[in-house]
C-alpha positions in Angstrom: -14.0 1.5 -3.3 -12.2 1.1 -6.6 -10.0 4.0 -7.4 -10.8 5.4 -10.8 -8.4 7.5 -12.8 -10.5 10.6 -12.0 -10.4 9.7 -8.3 -6.6 9.4 -8.6 -6.4 12.8 -10.3 -8.3 14.6 -7.6 -6.6 12.7 -4.8 -3.1 13.7 -6.1 -4.1 17.4 -6.6 -5.4 17.5 -3.0 -2.2 15.9 -1.7 0.0 18.2 -3.6 -1.8 21.2 -2.2 -1.4 19.9 1.3 2.3 19.1 0.6 3.2 22.6 -0.5 1.2 24.1 2.4 3.0 21.7 4.9 -0.4 20.3 5.9 1.1 16.9 5.1 4.1 15.7 7.0 7.5 15.7 5.3 7.7 12.0 6.1 4.9 11.3 3.6 7.1 12.0 0.6 7.4 8.3 -0.3 3.6 7.9 -0.2 3.3 11.0 -2.4 5.8 9.6 -4.9 3.9 6.3 -5.0 1.3 8.2 -7.2 3.9 8.3 -10.0 5.1 5.4 -12.3 8.8 4.5 -12.0 9.3 5.7 -15.6 7.4 9.0 -15.0 8.5 12.2 -16.8 7.1 15.6 -17.2 7.8 18.9 -18.9 6.9 21.8 -16.6 5.9 25.3 -17.4 9.6 26.3 -17.5 10.1 23.8 -20.4 12.5 21.6 -18.4 12.0 17.8 -18.5 12.0 16.1 -15.1 12.1 12.4 -14.4 10.7 10.8 -11.3 13.9 11.3 -9.3 14.1 15.0 -10.1 10.4 15.4 -9.3 11.0 13.8 -5.8 13.9 16.3 -5.3 11.6 19.2 -6.3 8.9 18.0 -3.9 11.4 17.5 -1.1 12.7 21.0 -1.5 9.2 22.5 -1.9 7.6 21.0 1.2 5.8 23.9 3.0 7.1 26.4 0.4 3.7 27.8 -0.5 1.6 28.4 2.6 -2.0 29.2 1.6 -1.6 27.6 -1.8 -4.9 27.1 -3.6 -5.1 24.8 -6.6 -8.2 25.0 -8.8 -9.0 22.6 -11.6 -11.1 23.7 -14.6 -12.2 22.1 -17.9 -11.2 18.5 -17.0 -11.6 16.4 -20.1 -10.8 12.7 -20.7 -9.4 11.7 -24.1 -9.9 8.2 -25.4 -6.7 6.1 -25.6 -6.1 2.3 -25.4 -6.1 0.6 -22.0 -4.3 0.5 -19.6 -3.8 4.2 -20.2 -6.0 7.3 -19.5 -5.3 10.7 -20.9 -6.5 13.9 -19.2 -6.5 17.5 -20.4 -7.2 20.2 -17.9 -6.6 23.8 -16.8 -4.9 24.3 -13.4 -4.8 27.5 -11.5 -2.5 28.1 -8.6 -2.6 31.1 -6.3 -2.1 32.1 -2.6 -4.3 34.2 -0.3 -5.2 37.5 -2.0 -3.0 37.0 -5.1 -4.4 36.2 -8.5 -4.4 32.7 -10.0 -1.6 31.7 -12.4 -3.2 29.3 -15.0 -1.6 26.5 -16.9 -2.9 24.0 -19.5 -1.9 20.4 -18.8 -2.0 17.1 -20.5 -1.5 14.0 -18.3 -1.2 10.3 -19.0 -2.0 7.8 -16.3 -1.3 4.1 -16.4 -3.0 1.4 -14.5 -0.4 -0.7 -12.6 -1.0 -3.4 -10.0 -4.7 -2.5 -9.7 -4.2 1.3 -9.2 -3.7 4.4 -11.3 -0.3 6.1 -11.5 0.9 9.2 -13.3 3.1 8.3 -16.3 3.6 11.7 -18.0 2.6 15.3 -17.6 3.1 18.3 -19.9 2.3 21.8 -18.7 2.3 25.2 -20.5 1.4 28.6 -19.2 -2.1 29.8 -20.1 -3.7 33.2 -20.4 
């Protein structure tokens, strides 16, 4: 099966949920990081810019930190940009067990490299 950008998006969301729940082994960090371009950067909801190395550190420290985490995706929209890029806009909700969902709006850019899609950039802001 050829991995589309949409498949990559949903695959990574599922892997992140499993990572923060500790349903994925800590030894899979390198495989998780393979979803990101070497020049990846993001701005998270706290407004801080992270490069790929900082993201790996955040993931390493966050393994199993959110048991019961549920990630929901809403309003996924593709935005036309020139190949080999894809831009996605979406709402992401995160919550645990009986707690409410905390929503964010996100804009992601994925780039096709070596026959697969990898995340190049992500910008998140809190949403009402």
